[in-house]
C-alpha positions as CSV (number, residue, x, y, z in Angstrom):
1,M,-1.6,-10.5,-42.3
2,T,1.4,-8.3,-42.9
3,F,5.0,-8.8,-41.3
4,G,4.6,-6.2,-39.2
5,Q,1.5,-7.5,-37.7
6,A,2.6,-10.6,-37.6
7,A,5.9,-9.9,-35.4
8,A,3.9,-7.9,-33.0
9,V,1.6,-10.7,-32.6
10,S,4.1,-13.2,-32.3
11,I,6.6,-10.9,-29.7
12,L,3.0,-10.4,-27.8
13,A,2.1,-14.4,-27.7
14,I,5.5,-15.1,-26.0
15,M,5.5,-12.1,-24.3
16,I,1.7,-13.6,-22.5
17,A,3.7,-17.2,-22.5
18,L,6.2,-15.7,-20.5
19,F,4.5,-13.8,-17.8
20,V,2.1,-17.2,-17.4
21,W,5.7,-19.3,-17.0
22,N,6.7,-16.9,-14.1
23,R,10.2,-18.1,-14.7
24,L,11.2,-14.5,-15.7
25,R,10.5,-11.5,-13.9
26,Y,7.5,-9.7,-15.9
27,D,9.5,-6.6,-16.1
28,L,12.6,-8.1,-17.3
29,V,9.9,-9.8,-20.2
30,A,8.3,-6.1,-21.1
31,L,12.3,-4.9,-21.6
32,L,12.8,-8.1,-23.9
33,G,9.9,-7.7,-25.2
34,L,10.5,-3.9,-26.3
35,V,14.2,-4.8,-27.9
36,A,12.8,-7.5,-29.9
37,A,10.1,-5.4,-31.1
38,V,13.4,-2.8,-31.6
39,G,15.0,-5.8,-33.6
40,V,12.3,-5.9,-35.7
41,G,11.9,-2.6,-36.7
42,I,8.2,-2.7,-35.3
43,V,9.4,0.3,-33.1
44,P,11.5,2.5,-34.5
45,P,14.5,3.4,-31.8
46,Q,13.9,7.0,-31.7
47,H,10.4,6.2,-29.4
48,A,12.0,2.8,-28.5
49,F,12.0,4.7,-24.8
50,D,8.5,6.7,-25.3
51,G,7.4,4.4,-22.5
52,F,9.6,5.9,-19.7
53,R,8.5,9.5,-20.6
54,D,5.0,8.5,-20.7
55,Q,2.7,10.5,-18.6
56,I,1.6,7.1,-16.7
57,V,4.4,6.2,-15.5
58,I,5.1,9.8,-13.5
59,I,1.6,9.4,-12.5
60,V,1.7,5.9,-11.1
61,A,5.3,6.4,-9.1
62,S,4.3,9.4,-7.7
63,A,0.7,7.9,-6.5
64,L,3.1,5.2,-4.5
65,V,4.7,8.1,-2.9
66,L,1.7,10.0,-2.0
67,S,0.2,6.7,-0.6
68,A,3.6,5.6,1.2
69,A,3.1,9.0,3.4
70,I,-0.5,8.1,4.0
71,S,0.1,4.7,5.5
72,R,3.3,6.3,7.6
73,S,1.4,9.3,8.9
74,G,-0.4,6.8,11.4
75,V,-4.3,8.8,10.5
76,V,-5.8,6.0,8.7
77,Q,-4.6,3.8,12.2
78,A,-6.4,6.4,14.1
79,W,-9.8,6.1,11.8
80,L,-9.7,2.6,12.9
81,R,-10.0,3.2,16.6
82,P,-13.4,4.1,17.3
83,V,-14.5,1.4,15.4
84,S,-12.7,-1.4,16.7
85,P,-15.0,-2.8,19.3
86,L,-17.9,-3.3,16.6
87,M,-15.0,-5.8,15.0
88,K,-15.9,-9.2,16.6
89,T,-17.0,-11.6,14.1
90,A,-14.8,-12.3,10.3
91,G,-18.2,-11.0,9.0
92,A,-18.1,-7.6,11.3
93,Q,-14.3,-7.2,10.8
94,I,-14.7,-7.2,6.8
95,A,-18.0,-5.0,6.4
96,V,-15.8,-2.4,8.3
97,L,-12.0,-3.1,7.6
98,G,-13.4,-4.3,4.0
99,T,-14.7,-0.5,3.9
100,I,-12.1,1.7,4.9
101,V,-9.9,-0.2,3.3
102,A,-12.2,0.8,0.0
103,V,-12.9,4.2,0.2
104,L,-8.8,4.4,1.3
105,S,-8.0,2.6,-2.5
106,A,-10.0,5.0,-3.8
107,F,-7.6,8.0,-3.2
108,T,-4.0,6.0,-3.2
109,K,-2.7,2.6,-4.4
110,N,-5.0,-0.3,-3.4
111,I,-1.8,-2.3,-1.8
112,G,-0.6,1.0,0.3
113,A,-4.0,0.6,1.5
114,L,-4.1,-3.1,2.3
115,A,-0.7,-3.2,3.4
116,T,-1.8,-1.1,6.2
117,F,-4.4,-2.5,7.8
118,L,-3.2,-6.3,7.1
119,P,-1.1,-6.7,10.5
120,V,-4.2,-5.0,12.4
121,A,-6.6,-7.2,11.0
122,V,-4.8,-10.3,11.4
123,Q,-4.6,-9.0,15.4
124,I,-8.0,-8.8,15.5
125,A,-9.2,-12.4,14.1
126,R,-6.5,-13.8,16.2
127,R,-7.9,-11.6,19.0
128,N,-11.4,-12.8,18.4
129,G,-10.7,-16.9,17.9
130,Y,-11.1,-17.1,14.2
131,S,-8.4,-17.6,11.1
132,P,-7.0,-14.6,9.6
133,S,-7.7,-17.0,5.9
134,R,-11.3,-15.9,6.5
135,V,-10.8,-12.3,6.3
136,L,-7.9,-11.2,4.7
137,M,-8.5,-12.0,1.0
138,P,-11.9,-10.2,1.4
139,L,-10.0,-7.4,2.2
140,S,-7.6,-7.5,-0.9
141,F,-10.8,-7.9,-2.8
142,A,-12.0,-4.7,-1.2
143,A,-8.9,-3.1,-2.4
144,L,-9.5,-3.6,-5.9
145,L,-13.1,-2.5,-5.6
146,G,-12.3,0.6,-4.1
147,G,-10.1,1.1,-6.7
148,L,-12.5,1.1,-9.3
149,I,-13.7,4.2,-7.9
150,T,-11.7,7.0,-8.6
151,L,-8.7,7.3,-11.9
152,I,-6.0,7.0,-9.1
153,G,-7.6,4.6,-7.5
154,T,-5.4,1.9,-9.7
155,S,-3.1,1.9,-12.9
156,P,-5.8,0.3,-15.1
157,N,-8.0,3.5,-14.4
158,I,-4.9,5.5,-15.6
159,V,-4.4,4.1,-18.5
160,V,-7.6,3.8,-19.9
161,S,-8.3,7.5,-19.4
162,R,-4.8,8.2,-21.3
163,L,-5.9,6.1,-24.3
164,R,-9.6,8.0,-23.7
165,Q,-7.7,11.3,-24.4
166,D,-6.4,9.7,-27.8
167,L,-9.3,8.3,-28.7
168,V,-11.5,11.4,-28.1
169,G,-9.2,14.2,-27.3
170,Q,-10.4,14.4,-23.7
171,P,-9.4,12.2,-20.6
172,F,-11.4,10.6,-18.5
173,T,-11.9,13.1,-14.9
174,M,-10.7,12.4,-11.2
175,F,-14.5,11.2,-10.3
176,D,-15.9,9.6,-14.1
177,F,-15.1,6.4,-12.7
178,A,-17.5,6.9,-9.4
179,P,-20.8,5.6,-10.7
180,V,-20.6,2.4,-11.7
181,G,-17.1,2.1,-9.4
182,I,-19.0,2.9,-6.4
183,G,-21.9,0.4,-7.3
184,V,-19.8,-2.3,-7.9
185,A,-17.8,-1.6,-4.7
186,V,-20.9,-1.4,-2.9
187,L,-23.0,-4.7,-4.4
188,G,-19.2,-6.3,-3.9
189,L,-18.8,-5.4,-0.2
190,L,-22.1,-6.7,0.3
191,F,-20.9,-10.3,-1.7
192,L,-17.9,-10.4,0.8
193,V,-19.5,-10.1,3.9
194,V,-21.0,-13.1,3.9
195,G,-19.8,-14.5,0.7
196,W,-15.8,-15.2,3.4
197,R,-18.3,-18.5,4.3
198,L,-17.1,-20.5,1.0
199,L,-13.1,-19.9,2.2
200,P,-11.7,-22.6,4.0
201,E,-10.3,-21.9,8.0
202,K,-6.3,-22.5,7.4
203,A,-3.8,-22.1,10.0
204,A,-1.7,-18.8,8.7
205,V,1.7,-17.5,8.6
206,R,2.0,-14.8,11.0
207,T,3.5,-11.5,9.8
208,D,1.8,-9.3,12.2
209,R,5.5,-9.5,14.2
210,P,7.9,-10.9,11.6
211,F,9.8,-11.7,14.8
212,E,8.5,-13.0,18.3
213,I,9.8,-10.4,20.7
214,A,8.3,-9.3,24.1
215,D,6.9,-5.8,24.0
216,Y,9.1,-3.0,24.3
217,T,9.8,-0.8,27.7
218,T,10.9,2.6,27.0
219,E,10.9,6.4,28.8
220,M,8.5,8.8,27.7
221,R,7.8,12.3,28.9
222,V,4.9,14.4,29.8
223,R,6.1,17.6,27.5
224,P,4.3,21.2,27.9
225,G,1.1,21.0,26.4
226,S,0.5,17.4,26.0
227,R,-2.9,16.2,25.8
228,M,-2.0,13.8,29.3
229,A,-1.0,16.6,31.2
230,G,-3.8,16.7,33.8
231,K,-5.5,13.3,32.3
232,T,-4.9,9.9,34.8
233,V,-2.5,6.6,34.2
234,A,-6.1,4.9,33.1
235,D,-6.6,7.6,30.5
236,L,-3.2,6.9,29.5
237,E,-3.6,3.3,29.0
238,R,-7.1,3.2,27.4
239,L,-5.9,5.2,24.5
240,A,-3.9,2.2,23.5
241,D,-7.4,-0.4,24.7
242,G,-5.4,-1.9,27.8
243,E,-2.2,-2.9,25.4
244,I,0.0,-0.4,26.7
245,T,1.4,-0.7,30.6
246,V,2.3,2.5,33.0
247,V,5.4,0.1,34.8
248,A,7.0,3.5,36.5
249,L,6.2,6.8,37.2
250,I,9.0,9.4,38.0
251,R,8.5,13.2,38.9
252,S,10.5,16.3,38.6
253,E,11.9,15.9,41.9
254,G,13.6,12.6,40.9
255,E,11.4,9.8,42.8
256,R,9.9,7.0,41.1
257,Y,6.6,5.1,41.8
258,V,4.7,2.2,40.6
259,P,1.4,4.4,40.1
260,A,-2.1,3.4,40.5
261,A,-4.6,4.5,37.8
262,N,-6.0,6.8,39.5
263,W,-3.2,8.7,40.0
264,S,-2.7,12.7,37.7
265,L,0.0,13.0,35.0
266,G,2.4,16.5,35.0
267,E,4.3,18.0,32.4
268,G,7.4,17.3,33.3
269,D,6.3,13.6,34.7
270,V,8.9,10.7,32.6
271,L,6.4,7.3,32.5
272,L,8.2,4.0,31.8
273,L,6.1,2.5,29.7
274,Q,5.7,-1.2,28.4
275,A,4.3,-2.0,24.7
276,D,4.4,-2.9,21.3
277,P,6.1,-0.4,18.8
278,E,2.1,0.1,16.9
279,R,1.1,1.1,20.5
280,L,3.5,3.3,21.0
281,K,3.8,5.3,17.6
282,Q,0.0,5.4,18.8
283,V,0.5,7.1,22.3
284,I,3.1,9.9,20.5
285,G,0.5,10.8,17.7
286,D,-2.8,10.6,20.4
287,T,-0.8,12.5,23.3
288,G,2.1,14.4,22.2
289,L,4.2,12.6,24.8
290,E,8.3,12.5,23.5
291,F,10.9,9.8,24.0
292,V,12.9,10.7,26.7
293,A,16.5,10.2,24.8
294,S,15.2,11.7,21.6
295,R,17.1,14.0,20.5
296,R,15.7,15.8,17.2
297,P,19.5,17.0,15.4
298,A,20.6,20.7,15.6
299,E,19.8,22.8,12.8
300,G,22.2,22.3,9.8
301,E,23.3,18.5,11.6
302,A,20.7,16.7,9.9
303,R,17.9,16.6,7.8
304,P,14.8,15.1,8.8
305,G,14.4,12.2,6.1
306,E,18.2,11.5,7.4
307,I,17.6,10.2,11.2
308,V,16.4,6.3,11.4
309,V,15.0,3.8,13.7
310,V,16.5,0.8,13.7
311,E,15.3,-2.8,15.6
312,A,19.1,-4.4,16.7
313,V,19.5,-7.8,19.2
314,V,23.1,-7.8,21.6
315,T,24.7,-10.3,20.4
316,P,26.7,-12.4,23.4
317,D,30.2,-10.4,22.3
318,S,28.8,-7.3,21.9
319,A,29.9,-4.0,23.9
320,F,26.7,-3.7,25.4
321,V,26.5,-6.9,27.5
322,N,26.8,-6.2,31.2
323,R,27.2,-2.5,30.6
324,S,25.0,0.7,31.0
325,L,24.3,3.5,28.7
326,P,26.2,6.2,30.5
327,Y,29.2,4.0,29.8
328,L,28.4,3.3,26.5
329,R,28.5,7.0,25.6
330,L,26.5,6.4,22.4
331,R,24.7,9.7,21.9
332,Q,28.4,11.8,22.8
333,R,30.2,9.1,20.2
334,Y,27.9,8.0,17.9
335,S,25.0,10.8,17.7
336,V,23.1,7.8,18.1
337,N,19.8,7.2,21.2
338,V,18.5,4.3,22.5
339,L,14.9,4.5,22.7
340,A,13.6,1.4,23.8
341,L,14.7,-2.4,25.3
342,S,13.0,-5.4,24.6
343,R,13.8,-8.6,26.6
344,S,12.1,-11.8,26.5
345,G,10.2,-13.1,29.0
346,E,11.3,-10.0,32.2
347,V,8.9,-6.6,32.9
348,I,12.4,-4.2,32.4
349,R,11.1,-1.7,35.8
350,E,14.5,-0.4,35.6
351,R,15.0,3.7,33.9
352,L,17.3,2.6,30.5
353,I,20.0,4.0,32.1
354,R,20.2,2.0,35.0
355,V,19.8,-1.3,32.8
356,R,22.7,-3.5,32.3
357,F,22.6,-4.8,29.0
358,Q,22.2,-8.9,28.0
359,P,22.4,-11.1,25.1
360,G,19.4,-11.5,23.1
361,D,17.9,-8.0,24.4
362,V,16.7,-6.3,21.5
363,V,16.8,-2.1,21.3
364,V,15.8,0.4,19.1
365,L,18.1,3.2,18.0
366,E,17.9,6.4,16.8
367,G,19.4,8.4,14.5
368,R,20.7,9.1,11.3
369,E,21.4,6.4,8.9
370,E,25.7,6.0,9.2
371,D,25.7,7.1,12.6
372,V,23.5,3.9,13.5
373,I,25.3,2.0,11.1
374,A,28.8,2.7,12.7
375,A,27.4,2.2,16.5
376,M,26.1,-1.4,15.5
377,T,29.7,-2.1,13.8
378,A,31.4,-0.5,16.5
379,T,29.4,-2.2,19.2
380,N,28.8,-5.5,17.9
381,L,24.9,-5.3,17.5
382,L,22.9,-7.2,14.5
383,P,20.7,-5.6,12.9
384,L,17.0,-7.0,12.9
385,A,14.8,-7.7,9.7
386,E,13.4,-4.8,8.9
387,R,10.1,-3.9,10.4
388,N,9.7,0.3,8.8
389,L,9.8,1.5,12.5
390,Q,8.5,5.2,12.3
391,L,8.2,5.9,16.0
392,T,9.3,9.1,16.4
393,Q,6.7,10.7,14.1
394,G,3.1,12.2,15.2
395,R,3.8,16.1,14.2
396,R,3.7,16.0,10.9
397,K,1.2,12.9,10.6
398,Y,-2.1,15.2,8.6
399,L,0.9,17.2,6.3
400,A,0.5,14.0,4.0
401,V,-3.3,13.9,3.5
402,G,-3.5,18.3,3.4
403,I,-0.9,17.8,0.3
404,L,-2.7,15.0,-1.5
405,V,-6.0,16.9,-0.8
406,V,-4.1,19.7,-2.4
407,G,-3.1,17.9,-5.4
408,M,-6.9,16.1,-6.2
409,A,-8.3,19.7,-6.1
410,L,-6.4,20.8,-8.4
411,A,-6.6,18.0,-10.8
412,V,-10.4,17.7,-10.7
413,A,-10.6,21.7,-10.7
414,R,-8.1,21.3,-13.9
415,V,-5.9,24.0,-13.1
416,V,-3.2,21.6,-13.8
417,P,-2.9,18.7,-15.4
418,T,-3.1,15.5,-13.6
419,E,0.7,14.3,-13.7
420,I,1.3,17.4,-12.8
421,A,-0.8,17.6,-9.7
422,F,0.4,14.8,-8.0
423,F,3.8,14.8,-9.2
424,G,3.9,17.8,-7.1
425,A,2.9,16.8,-4.6
426,A,4.9,13.7,-4.4
427,V,7.9,16.2,-4.5
428,L,6.2,18.4,-1.7
429,V,5.4,14.9,0.7
430,V,9.1,14.2,0.2
431,A,10.0,17.8,0.5
432,S,8.5,18.8,3.6
433,G,9.6,16.2,5.9
434,A,6.0,14.0,5.3
435,L,7.9,11.0,3.7
436,P,11.9,10.6,3.7
437,V,14.2,10.8,0.6
438,K,15.0,7.5,0.8
439,D,11.6,6.1,1.7
440,A,10.4,7.6,-1.5
441,Y,12.2,6.0,-3.4
442,D,11.8,2.4,-1.4
443,A,7.7,3.1,-2.5
444,I,7.7,2.9,-6.0
445,D,7.0,-0.1,-7.7
446,W,10.4,0.0,-10.1
447,P,9.6,-3.6,-11.4
448,L,5.7,-2.0,-12.7
449,I,7.3,1.0,-14.0
450,M,10.0,-0.8,-16.2
451,L,6.6,-2.5,-17.2
452,L,4.6,-0.2,-18.0
453,A,7.7,1.4,-19.7
454,G,8.6,-1.6,-21.6
455,L,5.1,-2.3,-22.5
456,I,3.8,1.1,-23.9
457,P,5.8,1.1,-26.8
458,V,4.9,-2.5,-28.1
459,S,1.5,-1.7,-27.0
460,D,2.0,1.0,-29.6
461,A,3.0,-0.7,-32.3
462,L,-0.2,-3.1,-31.7
463,R,-1.7,-0.2,-33.2
464,T,0.5,1.5,-35.9
465,T,0.8,-1.9,-37.2
466,G,-2.7,-2.2,-37.5
467,V,-3.0,-6.0,-35.4
468,T,-5.7,-3.8,-33.2
469,D,-7.4,-2.9,-36.5
470,L,-7.4,-6.4,-37.7
471,L,-8.4,-7.9,-33.7
472,A,-10.9,-5.7,-33.6
473,G,-12.9,-6.7,-36.2
474,G,-12.1,-10.3,-35.5
475,L,-14.5,-9.3,-32.0
476,G,-16.4,-7.1,-34.7
477,A,-17.7,-10.0,-36.4
478,V,-18.6,-11.8,-32.9
479,A,-20.0,-9.6,-31.5
480,R,-22.0,-7.7,-34.7
481,N,-25.1,-10.2,-34.0
482,L,-24.9,-9.4,-30.4
483,P,-26.7,-7.5,-28.1
484,A,-24.3,-4.1,-27.5
485,Y,-24.5,-5.1,-23.9
486,A,-24.0,-8.2,-24.6
487,A,-20.6,-6.1,-26.3
488,V,-19.5,-4.5,-23.6
489,L,-19.5,-7.3,-21.4
490,L,-18.2,-10.0,-23.6
491,I,-15.2,-7.4,-23.4
492,M,-14.7,-6.7,-19.8
493,V,-15.1,-10.8,-19.8
494,V,-12.2,-11.0,-22.0
495,A,-9.9,-8.6,-20.0
496,M,-11.1,-10.1,-16.6
497,L,-9.6,-14.1,-18.3
498,V,-6.6,-12.2,-19.4
499,T,-5.7,-9.8,-16.5
500,P,-4.6,-13.1,-13.8
501,F,-1.9,-13.6,-16.8
502,L,-0.5,-10.3,-17.9
503,N,-0.5,-7.2,-15.5
504,N,-3.7,-4.9,-15.5
505,A,-2.0,-2.1,-16.6
506,A,-1.0,-4.7,-19.6
507,T,-3.8,-5.7,-19.9
508,V,-5.6,-2.6,-20.4
509,L,-2.5,-1.3,-23.0
510,V,-4.0,-4.5,-24.7
511,L,-7.2,-4.3,-24.8
512,A,-8.0,-0.7,-25.2
513,P,-7.0,-0.4,-28.0
514,I,-8.9,-3.2,-29.7
515,A,-12.0,-2.5,-27.6
516,A,-12.3,1.2,-29.3
517,G,-11.6,-0.7,-32.6
518,L,-14.5,-2.5,-31.7
519,A,-16.7,0.6,-31.0
520,Q,-15.8,2.1,-34.4
521,N,-16.5,-0.4,-36.3
522,L,-20.5,-1.2,-34.4
523,G,-20.8,2.6,-35.2
524,L,-21.2,2.8,-31.2
525,R,-19.2,5.6,-28.6
526,P,-15.9,3.8,-26.9
527,D,-16.8,4.9,-23.7
528,A,-18.6,2.6,-22.5
529,F,-16.4,-0.2,-23.8
530,L,-12.9,1.9,-22.2
531,M,-14.6,1.5,-18.9
532,A,-15.4,-2.6,-19.0
533,V,-11.7,-2.9,-20.4
534,A,-11.3,-0.9,-17.0
535,I,-13.4,-2.5,-14.5
536,G,-12.0,-5.7,-16.0
537,A,-8.9,-5.4,-15.5
538,G,-9.0,-4.0,-11.5
539,S,-11.1,-6.9,-11.2
540,D,-9.0,-9.4,-10.7
541,F,-9.9,-12.0,-8.3
542,L,-9.3,-15.4,-9.8
543,T,-5.3,-15.8,-8.9
544,P,-2.8,-15.1,-7.0
545,I,-0.7,-13.9,-9.2
546,G,-2.7,-11.3,-11.4
547,H,-2.5,-8.4,-8.6
548,Q,-0.3,-7.5,-6.1
549,C,-3.0,-7.3,-2.9
550,N,-3.4,-10.9,-4.1
551,T,0.0,-12.0,-3.7
552,L,0.5,-10.0,-0.1
553,V,-2.3,-11.9,1.7
554,M,-1.2,-15.4,0.6
555,G,0.9,-16.2,2.9
556,P,-0.5,-14.9,5.5
557,G,-3.9,-16.3,4.7
558,G,-2.6,-20.1,4.6
559,Y,-4.2,-20.3,1.1
560,G,-3.2,-22.3,-2.1
561,F,-3.7,-21.4,-5.8
562,G,-7.3,-22.6,-6.1
563,D,-8.7,-21.0,-3.0
564,Y,-9.1,-17.7,-4.5
565,W,-11.5,-19.5,-7.3
566,R,-13.9,-20.4,-4.3
567,L,-14.2,-16.5,-3.5
568,G,-13.3,-15.2,-7.1
569,L,-15.5,-17.1,-9.7
570,P,-18.5,-15.3,-7.7
571,L,-18.2,-11.9,-7.0
572,S,-16.3,-12.0,-10.6
573,I,-19.5,-12.8,-12.1
574,L,-21.4,-10.4,-10.0
575,V,-19.2,-7.9,-10.9
576,A,-19.4,-8.2,-14.6
577,V,-23.2,-8.0,-14.4
578,A,-23.6,-5.9,-12.7
579,G,-21.2,-4.0,-14.0
580,T,-22.1,-4.2,-17.6
581,A,-25.7,-3.0,-16.2
582,L,-24.2,0.1,-14.6
583,I,-22.1,0.8,-17.9
584,M,-24.6,0.7,-19.9
585,L,-26.7,2.9,-17.6
586,V,-24.8,5.8,-17.5
587,W,-22.5,5.6,-20.6
588,P,-24.9,6.0,-22.7
589,L,-23.9,3.6,-26.1
590,R,-24.8,6.8,-28.9
């Protein structure tokens, strides 16, 4: 072994040890490894930052932005409403939500798909009398299974595609992963529908409501052209499954009524509604109602992305105490609107402009970010933990989905390269106002970007120093007397075992060149081996630390580290066996 090979192996071994140790952030470990690789000379200084300009980084970052835009649109929540009555048991919920999450994960970031449905899953579980721990881990695994289906479903697929282009001059296309991925996902979901019984029932931490407040009371107007014009009060309440209440109705002449369920709504009617933020958002998107207090900025006054919606609590020494909105004059002084009010233990039946605020009230403010901050500072309101409220969206709800569909179509048709298609789509969702600029930057998982940028040059050093050839030779010696399917299975199992302790994208960067070298030594085509790496690296079902989806459900589900083995080990065996069989069927070795 040469000095360069020894240095590359040593740096990689130390990085893996630090990943397992988990005392340093994984992105910092990757960047330290890059510095060490440059320091010992195995990565030339002129190539040290190649990872930052690699197309993998562009595609992953763009996919995260698009995922955030789709989640923000509320389209997914709208899809779910017709099937809500079907989810009365844990198995039925996993079947319905798991399928939806898997399908969504095939086209967006799986962590985003899971995060979108996590509060819904917790609410449905509690409503039907079983612990969320029964369903959250299966939903996490469903998100991982769905990511195996397409090029953009998960980072390992993107990395493997790039490496295939380097090896054979042709990357994997958008749906090259589908024949194997769909088969594995379907079998995995069928197992999860019954396998959830292997999980212990635990008392989970509540995350659907980060803090306990009563439902909000707000005023909304039936604007011209609204779907609710001519409909009844019961029709409106039915849209939200009975979880929104019409407290009062104010006609154009100023008369206030407590309406019966069969009362018809007319254009210009003002409704005093009580509901949680998600139900209010749903009503806006489905009905075309508008907030009475909301005032969209005039042209040139503010861009759509600058408007924020913030929750704040009225402190005992706030200027709000014992005062009403006309006295406070927030719109005139700060260009800020109060959209809604929540008061613990009390149903607000007055119009918001007549309510005198009390300490402990929670208000929803709308305006430009700097104006909202100024108003809260001046009136001594305390901002609450951010819940990413999006009460005022509605008209652009399908825009992000349409842009993503067009981008995927251009990539599949090879009109433009994949990285250009997704980068362009990400820019368009921001430029169109479907996703505010701040939210776009927040959506990007910067530690993951740093991890990729740091590991790409280091993994490339394994190739340039000959380490991958050396390791491939060793694996080749082990696999030489094995049947071809056993060699493919071996690669997949190794990827599965490494991924929990080495980020899945990093696993691909390390193992894919080795797998390709093994195929070459055996005189076989590399496609099946690269697919095995992608499936194995994307199938982390064994620990809570190998993938963000598993980490996300750990707290809400009340899981311990060892709980993942209960469901994850049999699922891993199923994926390894079925995945190998499908790979052998779809991707010929010769």
